[in-house]
C-alpha positions as a LaTeX table, in Angstrom:
\begin{tabular}{lrrr}
\hline
Residue & $x$ (\AA) & $y$ (\AA) & $z$ (\AA) \\
\hline
Met1 & $-1.19$ & $-18.37$ & 6.98 \\
Ile2 & 1.35 & $-20.71$ & 4.83 \\
Val3 & $-2.08$ & $-21.73$ & 3.03 \\
Ala4 & $-3.16$ & $-18.17$ & 2.56 \\
Ile5 & 0.37 & $-16.91$ & 1.10 \\
Ile6 & 0.65 & $-19.93$ & $-1.17$ \\
Val7 & $-2.60$ & $-19.74$ & $-2.78$ \\
Ser8 & $-2.77$ & $-15.95$ & $-3.55$ \\
Phe9 & 1.02 & $-15.94$ & $-4.67$ \\
Leu10 & $-0.06$ & $-18.98$ & $-6.99$ \\
Val11 & $-3.15$ & $-16.95$ & $-8.64$ \\
Ala12 & $-0.82$ & $-14.32$ & $-8.95$ \\
Val13 & 1.98 & $-16.34$ & $-10.96$ \\
Val14 & $-1.02$ & $-17.69$ & $-13.08$ \\
Phe15 & $-3.45$ & $-14.31$ & $-13.52$ \\
Ala16 & $-0.33$ & $-12.44$ & $-14.36$ \\
Pro17 & 0.64 & $-13.42$ & $-17.66$ \\
Ile18 & $-3.47$ & $-13.63$ & $-18.73$ \\
Phe19 & $-3.90$ & $-10.27$ & $-17.41$ \\
Ile20 & $-0.69$ & $-8.39$ & $-18.86$ \\
Pro21 & $-0.88$ & $-9.18$ & $-22.56$ \\
Leu22 & $-4.78$ & $-8.31$ & $-22.47$ \\
Leu23 & $-3.39$ & $-4.61$ & $-20.76$ \\
Arg24 & $-0.92$ & $-4.47$ & $-23.86$ \\
Thr25 & $-3.32$ & $-5.30$ & $-26.30$ \\
Leu26 & $-5.89$ & $-2.69$ & $-24.45$ \\
Lys27 & $-3.12$ & $-0.15$ & $-24.63$ \\
Phe28 & $-2.89$ & 0.61 & $-21.29$ \\
Gly29 & 0.49 & 1.81 & $-20.73$ \\
Gln30 & 2.48 & 4.21 & $-18.13$ \\
Tyr31 & 2.23 & 7.48 & $-18.70$ \\
Ile32 & 6.06 & 8.90 & $-17.12$ \\
Arg33 & 5.83 & 12.50 & $-15.81$ \\
Glu34 & 7.99 & 14.85 & $-17.98$ \\
Glu35 & 9.63 & 16.39 & $-14.53$ \\
Gly36 & 10.32 & 13.08 & $-13.62$ \\
Pro37 & 14.27 & 11.61 & $-13.64$ \\
Lys38 & 15.17 & 10.99 & $-17.43$ \\
Ser39 & 16.11 & 7.46 & $-17.44$ \\
His40 & 12.54 & 6.68 & $-16.54$ \\
Gln41 & 11.19 & 7.69 & $-19.79$ \\
Lys42 & 12.05 & 4.37 & $-21.24$ \\
Lys43 & 9.59 & 2.73 & $-18.98$ \\
Ala44 & 7.24 & 4.60 & $-20.93$ \\
Gly45 & 4.27 & 2.22 & $-22.23$ \\
Thr46 & 4.91 & $-0.37$ & $-19.88$ \\
Pro47 & 1.23 & $-2.12$ & $-19.08$ \\
Thr48 & $-0.17$ & $-0.38$ & $-15.86$ \\
Met49 & $-2.78$ & $-1.32$ & $-13.66$ \\
Gly50 & $-1.27$ & $-4.84$ & $-12.61$ \\
Gly51 & $-2.76$ & $-3.33$ & $-9.18$ \\
Val52 & $-5.97$ & $-5.78$ & $-10.26$ \\
Ile53 & $-3.64$ & $-8.94$ & $-10.09$ \\
Ile54 & $-2.74$ & $-7.91$ & $-6.67$ \\
Ile55 & $-6.18$ & $-7.55$ & $-5.55$ \\
Phe56 & $-7.22$ & $-10.56$ & $-7.44$ \\
Gly57 & $-4.69$ & $-12.67$ & $-5.72$ \\
Leu58 & $-5.57$ & $-11.56$ & $-2.41$ \\
Ile59 & $-9.30$ & $-11.94$ & $-2.99$ \\
Val60 & $-9.21$ & $-15.38$ & $-3.56$ \\
Gly61 & $-6.17$ & $-16.54$ & $-0.97$ \\
Ala62 & $-8.15$ & $-14.71$ & 1.61 \\
Leu63 & $-11.85$ & $-16.03$ & 0.89 \\
Tyr64 & $-10.48$ & $-19.88$ & 0.24 \\
Thr65 & $-8.13$ & $-19.74$ & 3.07 \\
Ala66 & $-10.62$ & $-18.04$ & 5.22 \\
Ser67 & $-13.48$ & $-20.71$ & 4.52 \\
Lys68 & $-11.63$ & $-23.44$ & 4.35 \\
Tyr69 & $-10.72$ & $-22.91$ & 8.37 \\
Gly70 & $-14.00$ & $-21.04$ & 9.08 \\
Leu71 & $-12.61$ & $-17.92$ & 9.53 \\
Leu72 & $-14.32$ & $-15.69$ & 7.30 \\
Thr73 & $-16.07$ & $-13.45$ & 9.66 \\
His74 & $-16.91$ & $-9.55$ & 9.38 \\
Lys75 & $-13.19$ & $-8.34$ & 10.26 \\
Val76 & $-12.17$ & $-10.35$ & 6.59 \\
Trp77 & $-15.18$ & $-8.93$ & 4.61 \\
Leu78 & $-14.56$ & $-5.41$ & 5.93 \\
Leu79 & $-10.81$ & $-5.60$ & 4.75 \\
Leu80 & $-11.98$ & $-6.87$ & 1.24 \\
Phe81 & $-13.93$ & $-3.87$ & 1.19 \\
Val82 & $-11.94$ & $-1.56$ & 1.67 \\
Thr83 & $-8.76$ & $-2.41$ & $-0.10$ \\
Leu84 & $-11.84$ & $-2.78$ & $-3.29$ \\
Gly85 & $-12.66$ & 0.60 & $-2.11$ \\
Tyr86 & $-9.84$ & 2.08 & $-2.39$ \\
Gly87 & $-8.88$ & $-0.18$ & $-5.25$ \\
Leu88 & $-11.45$ & 1.65 & $-7.25$ \\
Ile89 & $-10.59$ & 5.23 & $-7.03$ \\
Gly90 & $-6.87$ & 4.28 & $-7.81$ \\
Phe91 & $-8.19$ & 2.34 & $-11.44$ \\
Leu92 & $-10.99$ & 5.02 & $-12.05$ \\
Asp93 & $-7.68$ & 7.45 & $-11.53$ \\
Asp94 & $-5.59$ & 4.99 & $-14.16$ \\
Phe95 & $-8.18$ & 4.98 & $-16.05$ \\
Ile96 & $-8.39$ & 8.75 & $-16.48$ \\
Lys97 & $-4.97$ & 8.70 & $-17.77$ \\
Ile98 & $-4.49$ & 6.13 & $-19.37$ \\
Val99 & $-7.98$ & 5.96 & $-21.68$ \\
Met100 & $-9.00$ & 9.53 & $-21.40$ \\
Lys101 & $-5.55$ & 10.46 & $-22.01$ \\
Arg102 & $-5.60$ & 13.25 & $-18.68$ \\
Asn103 & $-2.17$ & 12.99 & $-17.73$ \\
Leu104 & $-3.21$ & 14.10 & $-13.96$ \\
Gly105 & $-6.21$ & 11.15 & $-13.70$ \\
Leu106 & $-8.74$ & 12.54 & $-11.09$ \\
Thr107 & $-8.49$ & 15.78 & $-9.46$ \\
Ser108 & $-7.04$ & 16.02 & $-6.02$ \\
Lys109 & $-10.33$ & 17.03 & $-4.47$ \\
Gln110 & $-12.11$ & 13.90 & $-6.23$ \\
Lys111 & $-9.51$ & 11.99 & $-5.45$ \\
Leu112 & $-9.22$ & 12.95 & $-1.67$ \\
Leu113 & $-13.45$ & 12.87 & $-1.63$ \\
Gly114 & $-13.32$ & 9.09 & $-2.72$ \\
Gln115 & $-11.04$ & 8.51 & $-0.01$ \\
Ile116 & $-12.89$ & 10.07 & 2.77 \\
Val117 & $-16.15$ & 8.36 & 1.56 \\
Val118 & $-14.61$ & 4.83 & 1.95 \\
Ala119 & $-12.78$ & 5.54 & 5.08 \\
Leu120 & $-16.34$ & 7.03 & 6.32 \\
Ile121 & $-17.97$ & 3.89 & 5.28 \\
Phe122 & $-15.44$ & 1.83 & 6.51 \\
Tyr123 & $-15.51$ & 3.34 & 10.20 \\
Ile124 & $-19.19$ & 3.47 & 10.30 \\
Leu125 & $-19.39$ & $-0.50$ & 9.73 \\
Leu126 & $-16.67$ & $-1.09$ & 11.98 \\
Leu127 & $-18.64$ & 0.63 & 14.97 \\
Gln128 & $-22.05$ & $-2.37$ & 14.03 \\
Phe129 & $-19.32$ & $-4.75$ & 15.43 \\
Asp130 & $-18.46$ & $-3.30$ & 19.09 \\
Phe131 & $-15.32$ & $-2.02$ & 17.59 \\
Ser132 & $-13.23$ & $-0.43$ & 20.28 \\
Thr133 & $-12.39$ & 3.58 & 19.97 \\
Ala134 & $-9.38$ & 3.05 & 21.78 \\
Val135 & $-5.74$ & 3.75 & 21.08 \\
Glu136 & $-3.03$ & 2.20 & 22.66 \\
Leu137 & 0.04 & 3.11 & 24.00 \\
Pro138 & 2.97 & 0.65 & 22.68 \\
Gly139 & 5.29 & 0.07 & 25.30 \\
Thr140 & 3.27 & 1.33 & 28.57 \\
Gly141 & $-0.14$ & $-1.07$ & 29.03 \\
Leu142 & $-2.15$ & 1.77 & 28.68 \\
Ser143 & $-5.01$ & 3.06 & 25.92 \\
Ile144 & $-6.68$ & 6.42 & 25.10 \\
Asp145 & $-10.22$ & 6.22 & 24.31 \\
Leu146 & $-10.94$ & 8.93 & 21.21 \\
Tyr147 & $-14.68$ & 8.35 & 21.14 \\
Trp148 & $-16.19$ & 10.14 & 17.95 \\
Gly149 & $-12.05$ & 11.47 & 17.70 \\
Tyr150 & $-11.24$ & 7.91 & 16.03 \\
Phe151 & $-12.95$ & 8.36 & 13.05 \\
Leu152 & $-11.00$ & 11.77 & 12.55 \\
Leu153 & $-7.58$ & 9.21 & 13.21 \\
Ala154 & $-9.53$ & 6.53 & 10.50 \\
Val155 & $-9.61$ & 9.03 & 7.70 \\
Leu156 & $-5.95$ & 10.46 & 8.89 \\
Met157 & $-4.99$ & 7.07 & 8.61 \\
Met158 & $-6.47$ & 6.13 & 5.10 \\
Leu159 & $-5.04$ & 9.09 & 3.60 \\
Ala160 & $-1.68$ & 9.28 & 4.85 \\
Thr161 & $-1.26$ & 5.00 & 4.52 \\
Ser162 & $-2.69$ & 5.34 & 0.90 \\
Asn163 & $-0.95$ & 8.65 & $-0.59$ \\
Gly164 & 2.19 & 7.10 & 1.50 \\
Thr165 & 2.24 & 3.54 & $-0.52$ \\
Asn166 & 1.14 & 5.98 & $-3.40$ \\
Leu167 & 4.36 & 7.94 & $-3.56$ \\
Thr168 & 6.56 & 5.45 & $-2.92$ \\
Asp169 & 5.44 & 3.63 & $-5.97$ \\
Gly170 & 7.66 & 4.75 & $-8.16$ \\
Leu171 & 10.39 & 2.12 & $-9.22$ \\
Asp172 & 10.62 & $-1.28$ & $-10.39$ \\
Gly173 & 9.82 & $-3.63$ & $-7.59$ \\
Leu174 & 10.08 & $-0.78$ & $-4.80$ \\
Leu175 & 6.48 & $-0.90$ & $-3.54$ \\
Ser176 & 5.61 & $-4.44$ & $-3.67$ \\
Gly177 & 8.98 & $-5.71$ & $-1.84$ \\
Thr178 & 8.30 & $-2.72$ & 0.71 \\
Ala179 & 4.16 & $-3.57$ & 1.21 \\
Ala180 & 5.27 & $-7.30$ & 1.13 \\
Ile181 & 7.60 & $-6.87$ & 4.11 \\
Ser182 & 5.34 & $-4.39$ & 5.73 \\
Phe183 & 2.14 & $-7.02$ & 5.63 \\
Ala184 & 4.17 & $-9.38$ & 7.04 \\
Ala185 & 4.45 & $-8.08$ & 9.78 \\
Phe186 & 1.21 & $-7.45$ & 10.67 \\
Ala187 & 0.71 & $-11.25$ & 9.73 \\
Ile188 & 2.94 & $-11.93$ & 12.57 \\
Ile189 & 1.37 & $-9.54$ & 15.16 \\
Ser190 & $-2.00$ & $-10.64$ & 14.15 \\
Tyr191 & $-1.07$ & $-14.15$ & 14.54 \\
His192 & 0.35 & $-13.56$ & 17.94 \\
Glu193 & $-2.69$ & $-11.38$ & 18.95 \\
Leu194 & $-4.94$ & $-13.87$ & 17.96 \\
Tyr195 & $-6.52$ & $-12.16$ & 15.48 \\
Met196 & $-6.19$ & $-14.93$ & 13.27 \\
Asp197 & $-8.60$ & $-13.94$ & 10.48 \\
Val198 & $-6.59$ & $-10.61$ & 10.13 \\
Ala199 & $-3.90$ & $-12.73$ & 9.88 \\
Ile200 & $-4.75$ & $-14.62$ & 6.57 \\
Val201 & $-6.14$ & $-11.41$ & 4.84 \\
Ala202 & $-2.52$ & $-9.78$ & 6.13 \\
Ala203 & $-0.15$ & $-13.26$ & 4.62 \\
Ser204 & $-2.84$ & $-12.90$ & 1.54 \\
Val205 & $-1.81$ & $-10.07$ & 0.24 \\
Cys206 & 1.73 & $-10.70$ & 0.96 \\
Gly207 & 2.17 & $-13.70$ & $-1.07$ \\
Ala208 & $-0.09$ & $-12.04$ & $-4.07$ \\
Leu209 & 2.59 & $-9.12$ & $-3.83$ \\
Leu210 & 5.41 & $-11.61$ & $-3.72$ \\
Gly211 & 3.78 & $-13.07$ & $-6.98$ \\
Phe212 & 3.16 & $-9.48$ & $-8.58$ \\
Leu213 & 7.05 & $-8.78$ & $-7.94$ \\
Val214 & 8.08 & $-11.59$ & $-9.91$ \\
Phe215 & 6.96 & $-9.36$ & $-12.99$ \\
Asn216 & 7.39 & $-6.16$ & $-11.48$ \\
Ala217 & 10.98 & $-6.88$ & $-10.60$ \\
His218 & 13.66 & $-4.85$ & $-12.36$ \\
Pro219 & 13.07 & $-4.61$ & $-15.69$ \\
Ala220 & 9.39 & $-4.98$ & $-14.81$ \\
Lys221 & 7.22 & $-6.27$ & $-17.32$ \\
Val222 & 3.86 & $-4.48$ & $-15.35$ \\
Phe223 & 3.14 & $-1.50$ & $-12.95$ \\
Met224 & 0.81 & $-1.96$ & $-10.26$ \\
Gly225 & $-0.57$ & 1.78 & $-11.06$ \\
Asp226 & $-2.67$ & 3.90 & $-8.59$ \\
Thr227 & $-5.21$ & 0.43 & $-8.62$ \\
Gly228 & $-2.65$ & $-1.08$ & $-6.42$ \\
Ser229 & $-0.65$ & 1.47 & $-4.49$ \\
Leu230 & $-4.12$ & 2.83 & $-3.17$ \\
Ala231 & $-5.39$ & $-0.62$ & $-2.38$ \\
Leu232 & $-2.29$ & $-1.20$ & $-0.66$ \\
Gly233 & $-2.40$ & 1.60 & 1.70 \\
Gly234 & $-6.27$ & 1.54 & 2.45 \\
Leu235 & $-5.32$ & $-2.15$ & 3.25 \\
Leu236 & $-2.09$ & $-1.70$ & 5.27 \\
Ser237 & $-4.42$ & 1.08 & 7.26 \\
Gly238 & $-7.39$ & $-1.16$ & 8.13 \\
Val239 & $-5.32$ & $-4.10$ & 9.27 \\
Ala240 & $-3.63$ & $-1.45$ & 11.95 \\
Met241 & $-7.09$ & $-0.35$ & 13.37 \\
Leu242 & $-8.11$ & $-3.96$ & 13.19 \\
Thr243 & $-5.76$ & $-5.30$ & 15.39 \\
Lys244 & $-5.37$ & $-2.20$ & 17.60 \\
Ser245 & $-2.06$ & $-0.96$ & 16.25 \\
Glu246 & $-2.67$ & 2.25 & 15.06 \\
Ile247 & 0.53 & 3.65 & 16.18 \\
Ile248 & 2.64 & 1.28 & 15.54 \\
Leu249 & 1.60 & 1.39 & 11.87 \\
Ile250 & 4.26 & 4.77 & 11.69 \\
Ile251 & 6.45 & 2.20 & 12.79 \\
Ile252 & 6.43 & $-0.87$ & 9.97 \\
Gly253 & 5.28 & 1.61 & 7.69 \\
Gly254 & 8.42 & 3.45 & 8.18 \\
Val255 & 9.62 & 3.79 & 4.43 \\
Phe256 & 6.23 & 5.52 & 3.25 \\
Val257 & 6.49 & 8.08 & 6.40 \\
Ile258 & 10.14 & 8.87 & 4.86 \\
Glu259 & 8.89 & 9.02 & 1.27 \\
Thr260 & 5.72 & 11.12 & 2.42 \\
Leu261 & 8.06 & 13.31 & 5.27 \\
Ser262 & 10.48 & 14.02 & 1.76 \\
Val263 & 7.98 & 15.45 & $-0.48$ \\
Ile264 & 6.63 & 17.81 & 2.39 \\
Ile265 & 10.17 & 18.68 & 3.25 \\
Gln266 & 11.05 & 19.61 & $-0.28$ \\
Val267 & 7.84 & 21.49 & $-1.15$ \\
Ala268 & 8.29 & 23.73 & 2.65 \\
Tyr269 & 12.05 & 23.86 & 1.73 \\
Phe270 & 11.15 & 25.13 & $-2.27$ \\
Lys271 & 8.74 & 27.88 & $-1.24$ \\
Ala272 & 10.59 & 29.33 & 2.02 \\
Thr273 & 13.65 & 29.44 & 0.46 \\
Gly274 & 12.15 & 31.06 & $-2.93$ \\
Gly275 & 13.24 & 28.13 & $-5.28$ \\
Lys276 & 15.73 & 26.73 & $-4.08$ \\
Arg277 & 15.55 & 22.24 & $-3.39$ \\
Phe278 & 16.51 & 20.59 & $-0.28$ \\
Phe279 & 17.08 & 16.92 & $-2.16$ \\
Lys280 & 18.03 & 17.16 & $-5.76$ \\
Met281 & 14.14 & 15.34 & $-6.39$ \\
Ser282 & 11.78 & 14.20 & $-4.50$ \\
Pro283 & 9.86 & 10.91 & $-3.06$ \\
Leu284 & 13.88 & 10.60 & $-1.71$ \\
His285 & 13.97 & 7.60 & $-4.26$ \\
Asn286 & 13.94 & 9.86 & $-7.13$ \\
His287 & 16.77 & 11.78 & $-4.98$ \\
Tyr288 & 19.15 & 8.46 & $-5.13$ \\
Val289 & 18.45 & 8.12 & $-8.76$ \\
Leu290 & 19.43 & 11.61 & $-10.04$ \\
Ser291 & 22.34 & 10.90 & $-7.20$ \\
Gly292 & 23.60 & 7.85 & $-9.60$ \\
Trp293 & 21.93 & 4.92 & $-8.13$ \\
Asn294 & 21.06 & 2.19 & $-10.12$ \\
Glu295 & 17.65 & 1.28 & $-9.84$ \\
Trp296 & 18.56 & $-2.36$ & $-8.40$ \\
Arg297 & 20.79 & $-0.61$ & $-5.51$ \\
Ile298 & 17.71 & 1.83 & $-4.37$ \\
Val299 & 14.97 & $-0.58$ & $-4.77$ \\
Ser300 & 17.17 & $-2.92$ & $-2.39$ \\
Thr301 & 18.63 & $-0.58$ & 0.40 \\
Phe302 & 14.50 & 0.37 & 0.74 \\
Trp303 & 13.33 & $-2.98$ & 1.39 \\
Leu304 & 16.11 & $-3.17$ & 3.98 \\
Val305 & 15.19 & 0.06 & 5.80 \\
Gly306 & 11.69 & $-1.76$ & 5.10 \\
Leu307 & 13.07 & $-4.93$ & 6.83 \\
Leu308 & 14.23 & $-3.27$ & 9.92 \\
Phe309 & 11.44 & $-1.25$ & 10.45 \\
Ala310 & 9.30 & $-4.15$ & 10.76 \\
Ala311 & 11.61 & $-5.91$ & 12.49 \\
Leu312 & 11.43 & $-2.64$ & 15.00 \\
Gly313 & 7.23 & $-3.04$ & 14.74 \\
Ile314 & 6.77 & $-6.46$ & 15.85 \\
Tyr315 & 9.66 & $-5.53$ & 18.99 \\
Val316 & 7.42 & $-2.68$ & 20.11 \\
Lys317 & 3.70 & $-4.80$ & 19.43 \\
Ile318 & 5.13 & $-7.24$ & 21.08 \\
Trp319 & 7.77 & $-7.51$ & 23.32 \\
Leu320 & 8.09 & $-4.19$ & 24.62 \\
\hline
\end{tabular}
């Protein structure tokens, strides 16, 4: 795990200074929505699609470490597949926004279809390796076998998690830090449960995120874009499934759950009250932006909350 973190971190740190100028040359700059916080407008033009740096660091770190220690199993390939699958959807979304000048990128239906297709392929591949469709109930020692219903759970997990990470990617370093914490938690769980191959992948993405964070921390020199946020969400749910931590994902990914719920609450309240807003703006981090918090204070607070959720998730999974 330590080797995986170091290798992926170094790859990301070395690759980023090469890739970021290329993005700038190609004019792959971030588009800032008019309806977002006005303070974000100054970030317009910052290179995006930086998720490629994370994915590249993850792949090199995971393949090198897994090969070195004889752990290049089907689980490693499955997790790399789901990462690349969701990363490709995000890349197409970013590419359409930036190059083709369509502000919304892929339509919601196109993005949803892509996410479902990748989840379906991932589920079918899982079944080829005698994957258990039972879901463990934390702290009880019991489990429920969902049989074919596990497919619905897999799709729901991947859709919810990838959209949750996508919504969280709104401030410099916010998603990079919270995702690194979540993957670190799953690396610890994987190690404890003896899923060493999964632990290597989780550690690799953690290292790649920390390397990316060097350039993504405030003031960000690069954004990950949907390329990174969707890939991270897909991979996070994949890791949760392979470690039989489906329910634990809700705890460890607590920040992403809260960010998603804030959007749902905002929309529901807006419709129910005829135009009133529950938050000043959603997702939740934008509420604090408009409340006058500076960016570093918001990000560090969310990191701390993410760390608490991660610790709780590890406790419930391992010791409860």
